[in-house]
LUMSE-33140 format. One record per residue: residue number from 1; residue in three letters; chain; x negated, y, z negated of N, C-alpha, C in turn. Coordinates in steps of 0.05 Angstrom, whole numbers, plus 5000, padded with zeros to 4 digits. Atoms other than C-alpha are relative to their C-alpha. Layout:
N
@nr->NUM | rest->ala | kette->A | n_X->X | n_Y->Y | n_Z->Z | ca_X->X | ca_Y->Y | ca_Z->Z | c_X->X | c_Y->Y | c_Z->Z
...
***
This chain:
139
@nr->1 | rest->unk | kette->A | n_X->4983 | n_Y->4976 | n_Z->5000 | ca_X->5000 | ca_Y->5000 | ca_Z->5000 | c_X->4982 | c_Y->5025 | c_Z->5000
@nr->2 | rest->unk | kette->A | n_X->5015 | n_Y->4976 | n_Z->4998 | ca_X->4974 | ca_Y->5068 | ca_Z->5019 | c_X->5011 | c_Y->5021 | c_Z->4981
@nr->3 | rest->unk | kette->A | n_X->4990 | n_Y->4979 | n_Z->5017 | ca_X->4978 | ca_Y->5127 | ca_Z->4972 | c_X->5021 | c_Y->5017 | c_Z->5014
@nr->4 | rest->unk | kette->A | n_X->4978 | n_Y->4985 | n_Z->4988 | ca_X->5043 | ca_Y->5165 | ca_Z->4985 | c_X->4990 | c_Y->5027 | c_Z->5011
@nr->5 | rest->unk | kette->A | n_X->5009 | n_Y->4974 | n_Z->4990 | ca_X->5005 | ca_Y->5231 | ca_Z->4992 | c_X->4985 | c_Y->4997 | c_Z->5027
@nr->6 | rest->unk | kette->A | n_X->5013 | n_Y->5005 | n_Z->4974 | ca_X->4968 | ca_Y->5200 | ca_Z->5051 | c_X->5020 | c_Y->4996 | c_Z->5022
@nr->7 | rest->unk | kette->A | n_X->4980 | n_Y->5006 | n_Z->4979 | ca_X->5029 | ca_Y->5175 | ca_Z->5088 | c_X->5022 | c_Y->5021 | c_Z->5002
@nr->8 | rest->unk | kette->A | n_X->4978 | n_Y->4980 | n_Z->4999 | ca_X->5076 | ca_Y->5233 | ca_Z->5071 | c_X->4999 | c_Y->5018 | c_Z->5026
@nr->9 | rest->unk | kette->A | n_X->5000 | n_Y->4984 | n_Z->4975 | ca_X->5052 | ca_Y->5277 | ca_Z->5130 | c_X->5008 | c_Y->4983 | c_Z->5025
@nr->10 | rest->unk | kette->A | n_X->4993 | n_Y->5017 | n_Z->4978 | ca_X->5060 | ca_Y->5217 | ca_Z->5177 | c_X->5030 | c_Y->4994 | c_Z->5000
@nr->11 | rest->unk | kette->A | n_X->4971 | n_Y->5004 | n_Z->5003 | ca_X->5130 | ca_Y->5204 | ca_Z->5151 | c_X->5014 | c_Y->5025 | c_Z->5011
@nr->12 | rest->unk | kette->A | n_X->4988 | n_Y->4974 | n_Z->4993 | ca_X->5146 | ca_Y->5278 | ca_Z->5160 | c_X->5001 | c_Y->5005 | c_Z->5030
@nr->13 | rest->unk | kette->A | n_X->5001 | n_Y->4997 | n_Z->4971 | ca_X->5125 | ca_Y->5277 | ca_Z->5233 | c_X->5025 | c_Y->4988 | c_Z->5013
@nr->14 | rest->unk | kette->A | n_X->4976 | n_Y->5013 | n_Z->4988 | ca_X->5182 | ca_Y->5228 | ca_Z->5249 | c_X->5026 | c_Y->5013 | c_Z->4990
@nr->15 | rest->unk | kette->A | n_X->4976 | n_Y->4987 | n_Z->5010 | ca_X->5232 | ca_Y->5263 | ca_Z->5204 | c_X->5004 | c_Y->5026 | c_Z->5016
@nr->16 | rest->unk | kette->A | n_X->4999 | n_Y->4974 | n_Z->4986 | ca_X->5216 | ca_Y->5329 | ca_Z->5239 | c_X->5012 | c_Y->4997 | c_Z->5029
@nr->17 | rest->unk | kette->A | n_X->4988 | n_Y->5004 | n_Z->4973 | ca_X->5237 | ca_Y->5299 | ca_Z->5307 | c_X->5026 | c_Y->4985 | c_Z->4999
@nr->18 | rest->unk | kette->A | n_X->4972 | n_Y->5010 | n_Z->5001 | ca_X->5302 | ca_Y->5271 | ca_Z->5281 | c_X->5004 | c_Y->4972 | c_Z->4989
@nr->19 | rest->unk | kette->A | n_X->4997 | n_Y->5027 | n_Z->5011 | ca_X->5287 | ca_Y->5203 | ca_Z->5250 | c_X->5010 | c_Y->5000 | c_Z->4972
@nr->20 | rest->unk | kette->A | n_X->4991 | n_Y->5005 | n_Z->5028 | ca_X->5322 | ca_Y->5178 | ca_Z->5187 | c_X->4982 | c_Y->4978 | c_Z->4989
@nr->21 | rest->unk | kette->A | n_X->5016 | n_Y->5020 | n_Z->5013 | ca_X->5277 | ca_Y->5140 | ca_Z->5140 | c_X->5018 | c_Y->4978 | c_Z->4987
@nr->22 | rest->unk | kette->A | n_X->4988 | n_Y->5023 | n_Z->5014 | ca_X->5298 | ca_Y->5071 | ca_Z->5117 | c_X->4978 | c_Y->4989 | c_Z->4982
@nr->23 | rest->unk | kette->A | n_X->5022 | n_Y->5006 | n_Z->5019 | ca_X->5258 | ca_Y->5057 | ca_Z->5054 | c_X->5004 | c_Y->4972 | c_Z->4987
@nr->24 | rest->unk | kette->A | n_X->4995 | n_Y->5026 | n_Z->5013 | ca_X->5291 | ca_Y->4992 | ca_Z->5029 | c_X->5014 | c_Y->4982 | c_Z->5020
@nr->25 | rest->unk | kette->A | n_X->4985 | n_Y->5019 | n_Z->4984 | ca_X->5320 | ca_Y->4929 | ca_Z->5058 | c_X->5030 | c_Y->5007 | c_Z->5001
@nr->26 | rest->unk | kette->A | n_X->4971 | n_Y->4992 | n_Z->5000 | ca_X->5389 | ca_Y->4954 | ca_Z->5037 | c_X->5004 | c_Y->5023 | c_Z->5019
@nr->27 | rest->unk | kette->A | n_X->4998 | n_Y->4978 | n_Z->4981 | ca_X->5377 | ca_Y->5018 | ca_Z->5076 | c_X->5002 | c_Y->4989 | c_Z->5029
@nr->28 | rest->unk | kette->A | n_X->5000 | n_Y->5012 | n_Z->4973 | ca_X->5362 | ca_Y->4976 | ca_Z->5138 | c_X->5026 | c_Y->4986 | c_Z->5005
@nr->29 | rest->unk | kette->A | n_X->4974 | n_Y->5014 | n_Z->4997 | ca_X->5423 | ca_Y->4932 | ca_Z->5127 | c_X->5023 | c_Y->5020 | c_Z->5004
@nr->30 | rest->unk | kette->A | n_X->4978 | n_Y->4980 | n_Z->4998 | ca_X->5468 | ca_Y->4992 | ca_Z->5117 | c_X->5000 | c_Y->5014 | c_Z->5027
@nr->31 | rest->unk | kette->A | n_X->5002 | n_Y->4986 | n_Z->4975 | ca_X->5442 | ca_Y->5025 | ca_Z->5180 | c_X->5005 | c_Y->4982 | c_Z->5025
@nr->32 | rest->unk | kette->A | n_X->5000 | n_Y->5016 | n_Z->4976 | ca_X->5438 | ca_Y->4966 | ca_Z->5227 | c_X->5020 | c_Y->4978 | c_Z->5001
@nr->33 | rest->unk | kette->A | n_X->4981 | n_Y->5022 | n_Z->5001 | ca_X->5486 | ca_Y->4912 | ca_Z->5205 | c_X->5027 | c_Y->5009 | c_Z->5011
@nr->34 | rest->unk | kette->A | n_X->4974 | n_Y->4993 | n_Z->4988 | ca_X->5547 | ca_Y->4916 | ca_Z->5250 | c_X->4999 | c_Y->5026 | c_Z->5015
@nr->35 | rest->unk | kette->A | n_X->5003 | n_Y->4974 | n_Z->4987 | ca_X->5520 | ca_Y->4979 | ca_Z->5283 | c_X->5010 | c_Y->4999 | c_Z->5029
@nr->36 | rest->unk | kette->A | n_X->4992 | n_Y->4998 | n_Z->4972 | ca_X->5549 | ca_Y->5002 | ca_Z->5349 | c_X->4984 | c_Y->5023 | c_Z->5013
@nr->37 | rest->unk | kette->A | n_X->5017 | n_Y->4980 | n_Z->4986 | ca_X->5514 | ca_Y->5043 | ca_Z->5402 | c_X->4971 | c_Y->4992 | c_Z->5000
@nr->38 | rest->unk | kette->A | n_X->5028 | n_Y->5006 | n_Z->4998 | ca_X->5440 | ca_Y->5049 | ca_Z->5409 | c_X->4985 | c_Y->5012 | c_Z->4976
@nr->39 | rest->unk | kette->A | n_X->5017 | n_Y->4990 | n_Z->5022 | ca_X->5387 | ca_Y->5056 | ca_Z->5355 | c_X->4971 | c_Y->4993 | c_Z->5006
@nr->40 | rest->unk | kette->A | n_X->5029 | n_Y->5004 | n_Z->4997 | ca_X->5313 | ca_Y->5066 | ca_Z->5363 | c_X->4989 | c_Y->4997 | c_Z->4972
@nr->41 | rest->unk | kette->A | n_X->5012 | n_Y->5004 | n_Z->5026 | ca_X->5275 | ca_Y->5037 | ca_Z->5304 | c_X->4970 | c_Y->5000 | c_Z->5004
@nr->42 | rest->unk | kette->A | n_X->5029 | n_Y->4996 | n_Z->4998 | ca_X->5203 | ca_Y->5059 | ca_Z->5296 | c_X->4987 | c_Y->4989 | c_Z->4975
@nr->43 | rest->unk | kette->A | n_X->5017 | n_Y->5010 | n_Z->5022 | ca_X->5155 | ca_Y->5019 | ca_Z->5252 | c_X->4975 | c_Y->5018 | c_Z->5001
@nr->44 | rest->unk | kette->A | n_X->5022 | n_Y->4980 | n_Z->5002 | ca_X->5107 | ca_Y->5075 | ca_Z->5233 | c_X->4976 | c_Y->4987 | c_Z->4987
@nr->45 | rest->unk | kette->A | n_X->5025 | n_Y->5011 | n_Z->5011 | ca_X->5035 | ca_Y->5063 | ca_Z->5213 | c_X->4979 | c_Y->5023 | c_Z->4997
@nr->46 | rest->unk | kette->A | n_X->5021 | n_Y->4981 | n_Z->5004 | ca_X->4972 | ca_Y->5099 | ca_Z->5189 | c_X->4978 | c_Y->4998 | c_Z->5022
@nr->47 | rest->unk | kette->A | n_X->5021 | n_Y->5005 | n_Z->4980 | ca_X->4931 | ca_Y->5072 | ca_Z->5248 | c_X->4997 | c_Y->5023 | c_Z->5020
@nr->48 | rest->unk | kette->A | n_X->5006 | n_Y->4980 | n_Z->4981 | ca_X->4900 | ca_Y->5116 | ca_Z->5300 | c_X->5019 | c_Y->5000 | c_Z->5024
@nr->49 | rest->unk | kette->A | n_X->4982 | n_Y->5000 | n_Z->4977 | ca_X->4945 | ca_Y->5092 | ca_Z->5356 | c_X->5028 | c_Y->5010 | c_Z->4993
@nr->50 | rest->unk | kette->A | n_X->4975 | n_Y->4987 | n_Z->5008 | ca_X->5006 | ca_Y->5113 | ca_Z->5316 | c_X->4998 | c_Y->5030 | c_Z->5000
@nr->51 | rest->unk | kette->A | n_X->5005 | n_Y->4972 | n_Z->5002 | ca_X->4976 | ca_Y->5181 | ca_Z->5304 | c_X->4995 | c_Y->5013 | c_Z->5027
@nr->52 | rest->unk | kette->A | n_X->5008 | n_Y->4988 | n_Z->4975 | ca_X->4948 | ca_Y->5193 | ca_Z->5373 | c_X->5018 | c_Y->4995 | c_Z->5023
@nr->53 | rest->unk | kette->A | n_X->4983 | n_Y->5007 | n_Z->4977 | ca_X->4998 | ca_Y->5158 | ca_Z->5419 | c_X->5029 | c_Y->4996 | c_Z->4993
@nr->54 | rest->unk | kette->A | n_X->4972 | n_Y->5007 | n_Z->5006 | ca_X->5061 | ca_Y->5131 | ca_Z->5385 | c_X->5017 | c_Y->5023 | c_Z->4991
@nr->55 | rest->unk | kette->A | n_X->4984 | n_Y->4978 | n_Z->5010 | ca_X->5086 | ca_Y->5190 | ca_Z->5344 | c_X->5002 | c_Y->5023 | c_Z->5021
@nr->56 | rest->unk | kette->A | n_X->4998 | n_Y->4979 | n_Z->4979 | ca_X->5067 | ca_Y->5242 | ca_Z->5398 | c_X->5017 | c_Y->4990 | c_Z->5024
@nr->57 | rest->unk | kette->A | n_X->4984 | n_Y->5010 | n_Z->4978 | ca_X->5098 | ca_Y->5197 | ca_Z->5451 | c_X->5030 | c_Y->5000 | c_Z->4994
@nr->58 | rest->unk | kette->A | n_X->4972 | n_Y->4999 | n_Z->5009 | ca_X->5163 | ca_Y->5192 | ca_Z->5412 | c_X->5010 | c_Y->5029 | c_Z->5002
@nr->59 | rest->unk | kette->A | n_X->4992 | n_Y->4972 | n_Z->5000 | ca_X->5165 | ca_Y->5268 | ca_Z->5405 | c_X->5004 | c_Y->5010 | c_Z->5029
@nr->60 | rest->unk | kette->A | n_X->4998 | n_Y->4992 | n_Z->4972 | ca_X->5153 | ca_Y->5278 | ca_Z->5480 | c_X->5025 | c_Y->4988 | c_Z->5012
@nr->61 | rest->unk | kette->A | n_X->4976 | n_Y->5013 | n_Z->4988 | ca_X->5205 | ca_Y->5227 | ca_Z->5501 | c_X->5026 | c_Y->5012 | c_Z->4990
@nr->62 | rest->unk | kette->A | n_X->4975 | n_Y->4989 | n_Z->5011 | ca_X->5258 | ca_Y->5254 | ca_Z->5454 | c_X->5005 | c_Y->5028 | c_Z->5008
@nr->63 | rest->unk | kette->A | n_X->4996 | n_Y->4973 | n_Z->4991 | ca_X->5247 | ca_Y->5325 | ca_Z->5476 | c_X->5005 | c_Y->5003 | c_Z->5030
@nr->64 | rest->unk | kette->A | n_X->4998 | n_Y->4998 | n_Z->4971 | ca_X->5245 | ca_Y->5310 | ca_Z->5550 | c_X->5020 | c_Y->4981 | c_Z->5014
@nr->65 | rest->unk | kette->A | n_X->4982 | n_Y->5020 | n_Z->4988 | ca_X->5294 | ca_Y->5252 | ca_Z->5561 | c_X->5028 | c_Y->5010 | c_Z->5002
@nr->66 | rest->unk | kette->A | n_X->4971 | n_Y->4994 | n_Z->4996 | ca_X->5363 | ca_Y->5263 | ca_Z->5590 | c_X->5017 | c_Y->4982 | c_Z->4982
@nr->67 | rest->unk | kette->A | n_X->4985 | n_Y->5020 | n_Z->5016 | ca_X->5387 | ca_Y->5200 | ca_Z->5555 | c_X->4984 | c_Y->4994 | c_Z->4975
@nr->68 | rest->unk | kette->A | n_X->5013 | n_Y->5005 | n_Z->5025 | ca_X->5372 | ca_Y->5188 | ca_Z->5482 | c_X->5016 | c_Y->4980 | c_Z->4983
@nr->69 | rest->unk | kette->A | n_X->4986 | n_Y->5018 | n_Z->5017 | ca_X->5389 | ca_Y->5135 | ca_Z->5430 | c_X->5020 | c_Y->5015 | c_Z->4982
@nr->70 | rest->unk | kette->A | n_X->4980 | n_Y->4988 | n_Z->5018 | ca_X->5450 | ca_Y->5148 | ca_Z->5386 | c_X->4989 | c_Y->5005 | c_Z->4972
@nr->71 | rest->unk | kette->A | n_X->5011 | n_Y->4999 | n_Z->5027 | ca_X->5409 | ca_Y->5136 | ca_Z->5323 | c_X->4970 | c_Y->4996 | c_Z->5001
@nr->72 | rest->unk | kette->A | n_X->5029 | n_Y->5003 | n_Z->5002 | ca_X->5336 | ca_Y->5143 | ca_Z->5304 | c_X->4993 | c_Y->4993 | c_Z->4971
@nr->73 | rest->unk | kette->A | n_X->5008 | n_Y->5009 | n_Z->5026 | ca_X->5308 | ca_Y->5104 | ca_Z->5246 | c_X->4970 | c_Y->4993 | c_Z->4999
@nr->74 | rest->unk | kette->A | n_X->5028 | n_Y->5007 | n_Z->5003 | ca_X->5239 | ca_Y->5093 | ca_Z->5218 | c_X->4995 | c_Y->4987 | c_Z->4973
@nr->75 | rest->unk | kette->A | n_X->5011 | n_Y->5013 | n_Z->5024 | ca_X->5204 | ca_Y->5049 | ca_Z->5167 | c_X->4970 | c_Y->5004 | c_Z->5001
@nr->76 | rest->unk | kette->A | n_X->5028 | n_Y->4997 | n_Z->5000 | ca_X->5132 | ca_Y->5054 | ca_Z->5145 | c_X->4986 | c_Y->4974 | c_Z->4992
@nr->77 | rest->unk | kette->A | n_X->5015 | n_Y->5025 | n_Z->5005 | ca_X->5090 | ca_Y->4990 | ca_Z->5151 | c_X->4979 | c_Y->5006 | c_Z->4979
@nr->78 | rest->unk | kette->A | n_X->5020 | n_Y->4997 | n_Z->5021 | ca_X->5046 | ca_Y->4981 | ca_Z->5090 | c_X->5010 | c_Y->5013 | c_Z->4975
@nr->79 | rest->unk | kette->A | n_X->4988 | n_Y->4987 | n_Z->5024 | ca_X->5090 | ca_Y->5022 | ca_Z->5044 | c_X->5029 | c_Y->4991 | c_Z->4995
@nr->80 | rest->unk | kette->A | n_X->4972 | n_Y->5009 | n_Z->5002 | ca_X->5162 | ca_Y->5004 | ca_Z->5058 | c_X->5002 | c_Y->4971 | c_Z->5008
@nr->81 | rest->unk | kette->A | n_X->5003 | n_Y->5027 | n_Z->4990 | ca_X->5147 | ca_Y->4930 | ca_Z->5061 | c_X->5026 | c_Y->4985 | c_Z->5002
@nr->82 | rest->unk | kette->A | n_X->4975 | n_Y->5014 | n_Z->4998 | ca_X->5217 | ca_Y->4904 | ca_Z->5047 | c_X->5017 | c_Y->5010 | c_Z->5023
@nr->83 | rest->unk | kette->A | n_X->4986 | n_Y->4988 | n_Z->4977 | ca_X->5248 | ca_Y->4952 | ca_Z->5097 | c_X->4987 | c_Y->4991 | c_Z->5026
@nr->84 | rest->unk | kette->A | n_X->5014 | n_Y->5008 | n_Z->4975 | ca_X->5195 | ca_Y->4935 | ca_Z->5149 | c_X->5006 | c_Y->4971 | c_Z->5006
@nr->85 | rest->unk | kette->A | n_X->4993 | n_Y->5028 | n_Z->4996 | ca_X->5208 | ca_Y->4860 | ca_Z->5139 | c_X->5029 | c_Y->4998 | c_Z->5010
@nr->86 | rest->unk | kette->A | n_X->4972 | n_Y->5001 | n_Z->4992 | ca_X->5283 | ca_Y->4872 | ca_Z->5146 | c_X->5003 | c_Y->5009 | c_Z->5029
@nr->87 | rest->unk | kette->A | n_X->4999 | n_Y->4991 | n_Z->4972 | ca_X->5273 | ca_Y->4911 | ca_Z->5211 | c_X->4989 | c_Y->4978 | c_Z->5019
@nr->88 | rest->unk | kette->A | n_X->5012 | n_Y->5021 | n_Z->4984 | ca_X->5228 | ca_Y->4856 | ca_Z->5238 | c_X->5018 | c_Y->4977 | c_Z->5004
@nr->89 | rest->unk | kette->A | n_X->4979 | n_Y->5021 | n_Z->4996 | ca_X->5286 | ca_Y->4808 | ca_Z->5229 | c_X->5017 | c_Y->5005 | c_Z->5024
@nr->90 | rest->unk | kette->A | n_X->4985 | n_Y->4993 | n_Z->4976 | ca_X->5320 | ca_Y->4846 | ca_Z->5285 | c_X->4983 | c_Y->4997 | c_Z->5025
@nr->91 | rest->unk | kette->A | n_X->5019 | n_Y->5002 | n_Z->4977 | ca_X->5258 | ca_Y->4839 | ca_Z->5330 | c_X->4994 | c_Y->4971 | c_Z->5005
@nr->92 | rest->unk | kette->A | n_X->5003 | n_Y->5029 | n_Z->4997 | ca_X->5269 | ca_Y->4765 | ca_Z->5341 | c_X->4984 | c_Y->4993 | c_Z->5025
@nr->93 | rest->unk | kette->A | n_X->5017 | n_Y->5010 | n_Z->4978 | ca_X->5217 | ca_Y->4730 | ca_Z->5384 | c_X->4975 | c_Y->5016 | c_Z->5004
@nr->94 | rest->unk | kette->A | n_X->5024 | n_Y->4983 | n_Z->4997 | ca_X->5164 | ca_Y->4783 | ca_Z->5374 | c_X->4984 | c_Y->4999 | c_Z->4974
@nr->95 | rest->unk | kette->A | n_X->5016 | n_Y->5000 | n_Z->5025 | ca_X->5105 | ca_Y->4779 | ca_Z->5325 | c_X->5000 | c_Y->5027 | c_Z->4987
@nr->96 | rest->unk | kette->A | n_X->5002 | n_Y->4974 | n_Z->5014 | ca_X->5097 | ca_Y->4833 | ca_Z->5272 | c_X->4979 | c_Y->5018 | c_Z->5013
@nr->97 | rest->unk | kette->A | n_X->5018 | n_Y->4981 | n_Z->4987 | ca_X->5066 | ca_Y->4895 | ca_Z->5301 | c_X->5006 | c_Y->5028 | c_Z->4989
@nr->98 | rest->unk | kette->A | n_X->4996 | n_Y->4972 | n_Z->5007 | ca_X->5055 | ca_Y->4966 | ca_Z->5279 | c_X->4977 | c_Y->5016 | c_Z->5011
@nr->99 | rest->unk | kette->A | n_X->4973 | n_Y->4990 | n_Z->4996 | ca_X->5065 | ca_Y->5014 | ca_Z->5307 | c_X->5016 | c_Y->4983 | c_Z->5019
@nr->100 | rest->unk | kette->A | n_X->4982 | n_Y->5015 | n_Z->4983 | ca_X->5125 | ca_Y->4985 | ca_Z->5342 | c_X->5026 | c_Y->5016 | c_Z->5002
@nr->101 | rest->unk | kette->A | n_X->4975 | n_Y->4986 | n_Z->4996 | ca_X->5189 | ca_Y->5014 | ca_Z->5372 | c_X->5019 | c_Y->4980 | c_Z->5013
@nr->102 | rest->unk | kette->A | n_X->4980 | n_Y->5018 | n_Z->4988 | ca_X->5251 | ca_Y->4972 | ca_Z->5384 | c_X->5026 | c_Y->5015 | c_Z->5004
@nr->103 | rest->unk | kette->A | n_X->4975 | n_Y->4988 | n_Z->4995 | ca_X->5314 | ca_Y->4995 | ca_Z->5417 | c_X->5022 | c_Y->4978 | c_Z->4997
@nr->104 | rest->unk | kette->A | n_X->4977 | n_Y->5019 | n_Z->5005 | ca_X->5377 | ca_Y->4960 | ca_Z->5391 | c_X->5025 | c_Y->5012 | c_Z->5013
@nr->105 | rest->unk | kette->A | n_X->4974 | n_Y->4992 | n_Z->4990 | ca_X->5444 | ca_Y->4963 | ca_Z->5426 | c_X->5021 | c_Y->4982 | c_Z->4988
@nr->106 | rest->unk | kette->A | n_X->4979 | n_Y->5015 | n_Z->5016 | ca_X->5504 | ca_Y->4942 | ca_Z->5384 | c_X->4987 | c_Y->4979 | c_Z->4983
@nr->107 | rest->unk | kette->A | n_X->5013 | n_Y->5018 | n_Z->5019 | ca_X->5455 | ca_Y->4911 | ca_Z->5335 | c_X->4981 | c_Y->4980 | c_Z->5011
@nr->108 | rest->unk | kette->A | n_X->5017 | n_Y->5020 | n_Z->4988 | ca_X->5416 | ca_Y->4869 | ca_Z->5385 | c_X->4977 | c_Y->5014 | c_Z->5015
@nr->109 | rest->unk | kette->A | n_X->5023 | n_Y->4989 | n_Z->4987 | ca_X->5346 | ca_Y->4883 | ca_Z->5410 | c_X->5002 | c_Y->4998 | c_Z->5030
@nr->110 | rest->unk | kette->A | n_X->4999 | n_Y->5000 | n_Z->4971 | ca_X->5346 | ca_Y->4904 | ca_Z->5483 | c_X->4972 | c_Y->5007 | c_Z->5012
@nr->111 | rest->unk | kette->A | n_X->5027 | n_Y->4993 | n_Z->4990 | ca_X->5274 | ca_Y->4930 | ca_Z->5490 | c_X->4982 | c_Y->5006 | c_Z->4976
@nr->112 | rest->unk | kette->A | n_X->5019 | n_Y->4996 | n_Z->5021 | ca_X->5211 | ca_Y->4934 | ca_Z->5450 | c_X->4973 | c_Y->5010 | c_Z->5011
@nr->113 | rest->unk | kette->A | n_X->5027 | n_Y->4991 | n_Z->4994 | ca_X->5144 | ca_Y->4971 | ca_Z->5453 | c_X->4984 | c_Y->4993 | c_Z->4976
@nr->114 | rest->unk | kette->A | n_X->5016 | n_Y->5009 | n_Z->5022 | ca_X->5092 | ca_Y->4937 | ca_Z->5411 | c_X->4973 | c_Y->5014 | c_Z->5000
@nr->115 | rest->unk | kette->A | n_X->5026 | n_Y->4987 | n_Z->5003 | ca_X->5023 | ca_Y->4959 | ca_Z->5388 | c_X->4983 | c_Y->4998 | c_Z->5025
@nr->116 | rest->unk | kette->A | n_X->5017 | n_Y->5004 | n_Z->4976 | ca_X->4989 | ca_Y->4929 | ca_Z->5449 | c_X->5010 | c_Y->5016 | c_Z->5024
@nr->117 | rest->unk | kette->A | n_X->4989 | n_Y->4982 | n_Z->4979 | ca_X->5035 | ca_Y->4972 | ca_Z->5493 | c_X->4993 | c_Y->5029 | c_Z->4995
@nr->118 | rest->unk | kette->A | n_X->5007 | n_Y->4972 | n_Z->5007 | ca_X->5011 | ca_Y->5034 | ca_Z->5456 | c_X->4969 | c_Y->5003 | c_Z->5001
@nr->119 | rest->unk | kette->A | n_X->5029 | n_Y->4998 | n_Z->5000 | ca_X->4936 | ca_Y->5020 | ca_Z->5447 | c_X->4990 | c_Y->5003 | c_Z->5028
@nr->120 | rest->unk | kette->A | n_X->5012 | n_Y->4996 | n_Z->4975 | ca_X->4895 | ca_Y->5046 | ca_Z->5504 | c_X->5017 | c_Y->5016 | c_Z->5020
@nr->121 | rest->unk | kette->A | n_X->4983 | n_Y->4984 | n_Z->4983 | ca_X->4952 | ca_Y->5088 | ca_Z->5532 | c_X->5002 | c_Y->5028 | c_Z->4988
@nr->122 | rest->unk | kette->A | n_X->4997 | n_Y->4973 | n_Z->5009 | ca_X->4963 | ca_Y->5162 | ca_Z->5527 | c_X->5028 | c_Y->5004 | c_Z->4988
@nr->123 | rest->unk | kette->A | n_X->4974 | n_Y->4993 | n_Z->5010 | ca_X->5021 | ca_Y->5195 | ca_Z->5490 | c_X->5020 | c_Y->5004 | c_Z->5022
@nr->124 | rest->unk | kette->A | n_X->4983 | n_Y->4996 | n_Z->4976 | ca_X->5049 | ca_Y->5214 | ca_Z->5558 | c_X->5009 | c_Y->4973 | c_Z->5012
@nr->125 | rest->unk | kette->A | n_X->4992 | n_Y->5027 | n_Z->4990 | ca_X->5048 | ca_Y->5141 | ca_Z->5580 | c_X->5020 | c_Y->4987 | c_Z->4982
@nr->126 | rest->unk | kette->A | n_X->4981 | n_Y->5011 | n_Z->5019 | ca_X->5083 | ca_Y->5119 | ca_Z->5517 | c_X->5027 | c_Y->5014 | c_Z->5004
@nr->127 | rest->unk | kette->A | n_X->4976 | n_Y->4985 | n_Z->4995 | ca_X->5134 | ca_Y->5174 | ca_Z->5528 | c_X->5014 | c_Y->4991 | c_Z->5026
@nr->128 | rest->unk | kette->A | n_X->4989 | n_Y->5009 | n_Z->4975 | ca_X->5144 | ca_Y->5151 | ca_Z->5599 | c_X->5014 | c_Y->4973 | c_Z->4997
@nr->129 | rest->unk | kette->A | n_X->4988 | n_Y->5026 | n_Z->5005 | ca_X->5157 | ca_Y->5080 | ca_Z->5577 | c_X->5026 | c_Y->5003 | c_Z->4984
@nr->130 | rest->unk | kette->A | n_X->4976 | n_Y->4996 | n_Z->5016 | ca_X->5207 | ca_Y->5104 | ca_Z->5525 | c_X->5022 | c_Y->5013 | c_Z->5016
@nr->131 | rest->unk | kette->A | n_X->4980 | n_Y->4987 | n_Z->4983 | ca_X->5242 | ca_Y->5150 | ca_Z->5574 | c_X->5013 | c_Y->4980 | c_Z->5019
@nr->132 | rest->unk | kette->A | n_X->4989 | n_Y->5021 | n_Z->4982 | ca_X->5251 | ca_Y->5091 | ca_Z->5622 | c_X->5019 | c_Y->4983 | c_Z->4985
@nr->133 | rest->unk | kette->A | n_X->4983 | n_Y->5016 | n_Z->5017 | ca_X->5280 | ca_Y->5049 | ca_Z->5566 | c_X->5026 | c_Y->5015 | c_Z->4993
@nr->134 | rest->unk | kette->A | n_X->4976 | n_Y->4984 | n_Z->5007 | ca_X->5327 | ca_Y->5105 | ca_Z->5545 | c_X->5018 | c_Y->5002 | c_Z->5024
@nr->135 | rest->unk | kette->A | n_X->4982 | n_Y->4997 | n_Z->4976 | ca_X->5352 | ca_Y->5115 | ca_Z->5617 | c_X->5014 | c_Y->4974 | c_Z->5007
@nr->136 | rest->unk | kette->A | n_X->4988 | n_Y->5025 | n_Z->4995 | ca_X->5366 | ca_Y->5041 | ca_Z->5623 | c_X->5021 | c_Y->4992 | c_Z->4980
@nr->137 | rest->unk | kette->A | n_X->4983 | n_Y->5010 | n_Z->5021 | ca_X->5402 | ca_Y->5031 | ca_Z->5557 | c_X->5017 | c_Y->5020 | c_Z->4985
@nr->138 | rest->unk | kette->A | n_X->4986 | n_Y->4980 | n_Z->5015 | ca_X->5426 | ca_Y->5097 | ca_Z->5529 | c_X->5018 | c_Y->5017 | c_Z->5018
@nr->139 | rest->unk | kette->A | n_X->4979 | n_Y->4986 | n_Z->4984 | ca_X->5489 | ca_Y->5133 | ca_Z->5553 | c_X->4995 | c_Y->5028 | c_Z->5004
***
């Protein structure tokens, strides 16, 4: 577990662009169980690819996309361990990864961007991948 004062600015980056934090497994259940519409769930992380590509890519995509998810949720890997595990239960068939972004539609995973899709790519490339996913699945 990372000291909260270290992760607080990283949490705030996602809150500032419209994400709601899910800190417990109950928060995840309340938000996603029986949900309708689209929800982007971001597993945030302290790693360099989260800081340099994932979070900036999310901000770019959300500010530039015509289509956007109905809901934006985030958990923090390494700190919100029960919430992160609960989110990963929705990412069936994919190994644990952080950072990671999954788009759910009516509670089912329809697309995912894992760490290996972020590493070695620019924030603009991550944003492009997200924008494509949004245009395919978000109204």
